[in-house]
N, C-alpha and C positions, 0 to 999 in steps of 0.2 A: 546453692541450696545449703542452708545451715544444718549442722548436725547437733546444735545445742538443743536441749530440752526446754520447753517453755516453763516459766514459773507461773503458777496459778494460785489465786486467792478467791474464795467465795465466802460471802457473808449475807445473812438474812437479818433485816432490821425491822423494828416496828415503824408504823407510819406516824411518828411524833417528831416535832421540831428538834428534840434532843438527839434523835437518831442521825440527823444531818451532821452534827458535830462529831458523833461517834464514827460515822463513815469517813469524815476527814481525818480523824486520829488514826483509824485503822489503815487508811491509805498511806499516811506518813510512816507508820510503823512498818508496814509491809515493804515499802520502797526502801526504807533504811536497811531492813534485813536483806533485801536483794542488792544492796550497795549501789543504788542508782545515784545520779548526780542531783544536787540540791535543786537545780532549776526544774528538773522533771518533777520532783516532789511538789514544788510550789504550784506548777501548772496543773498537775494531776489533782491536788487537793481542791483547787478552785473549780475544775471541771466536775469532780465528784460532788462538791458542794452544790453546784447549780443543778446537776441532774437529780441528786437526792432531794433537793428542795422541791423540784417539780413533781417527783414521785410522791412525796408526802402531801403535797397540795392536791394531787389527783384524787385520792381517797375513794376510788371506785372499787367495788367488790371487796374481797377479803382484805383486812389490814396487812400492811407490811410491804417491803420492797427488797430486792436483791441487789447486791453489789458484786461484780466480778472484775478482777484485775488479772490481765494476762500480759506477761513480759516475754517477748519473743522476737527474734530477728530485727532488732533495732527499733522496736516500737512498743509502747504500752497501749493495750486495748482496755478501755474502761467501759463497762456495760452496767446499766441500771435498769432493772425490770420492775414494772408495776402492773396493776390490774386494770388500768384505764386503757381501753382500746383506741382512744383518740390520739392522732399523731401529734408530735411536738410541733408547735408553731411559734416561730420568732415573732415578737411583737415590736411595734414601734413605740419607744418610750419618749415622753416629753423630757426636755433637759432637766427639769426639776423633779422628775419622778424618782421614787426610791426603789423601784423594781422594773422588771420588763426587759432587762438586758442580758439575762442568763444565757440564752441560746446564742446570742451574738458573741458573748465571751467564749463559749464553747467553740464556736466557729473560728475565732481568732487564735485560740490556743492549740487547736488540733489540726492535724494535716488533712483529716477528713472525718465526717461524722454522719450518722443516719439513724434509722430505727427499723425494726421489723416487728411484725405482729407475732404474738404467741397464742397458743390455743389453750383453753377454749376462748378466753378473752384476755386482753392485755397486750403489752408491748415491751420491748427492750430498746432503750436509746443508748447508742454507743458512740464513742469518740476514740480516735487513734492519735496518740501523741508520740511524735518521733523522739528518740533519744538524742539529745542535743550534743553533738560533738564538734559543731562548727565547721565541718569539712564540706558540706553540701547544703545549698539552699533547700528549703522545704517546698515541695510542690503541693499547693493547696487544692483540695478537691472537696466540695461539699456534696455529700451523697444523700441529700434529702430534697425533695421537691414538694413543698407544702401545697402546691396547686394540684398535685396528683397523689393524694394520700393513699389511694388504693394500690399504689405501686411502691411499697417500701423497699429500701435497700437492705440487704443482709450485711452483716459485718464481714470484714476481711477474713479469709480462712486462716486458721492456724494449722500448720502442717504437723501431723503426728508422725513420730519416728519410732 
């Protein structure tokens, strides 16, 4: 059990394409302040970019989305919340398609990911990225079943000390 306190960053952004770039910049700056390794920052910026893009495209309900970054116990938890209650669904993209691979990238870069519904409407899509130290292989677990969207997975707990 770790005695270190988690690092936390919360940000609310408008539902505009420019906000996706802002979310990436914010992620890079926060991880630099937290003195994480460059590889984590690169992966985190890509995951944030994909999840923020999906949140901007959702545009259901009030405008805007939230970005939460939590660094604790050897992992970075990225959470992006929007007002669209529909679950995230990986798509099959044609080889020539310019989009449709975002959740596949999230799956490849994270040790696990999922979503949970928020009330009264909306959802948070989360991904956990391990701190790469090269000592142990990453055990991959995908925590979303798009066939059963009524059974969302909650994010991994962050211990409070």
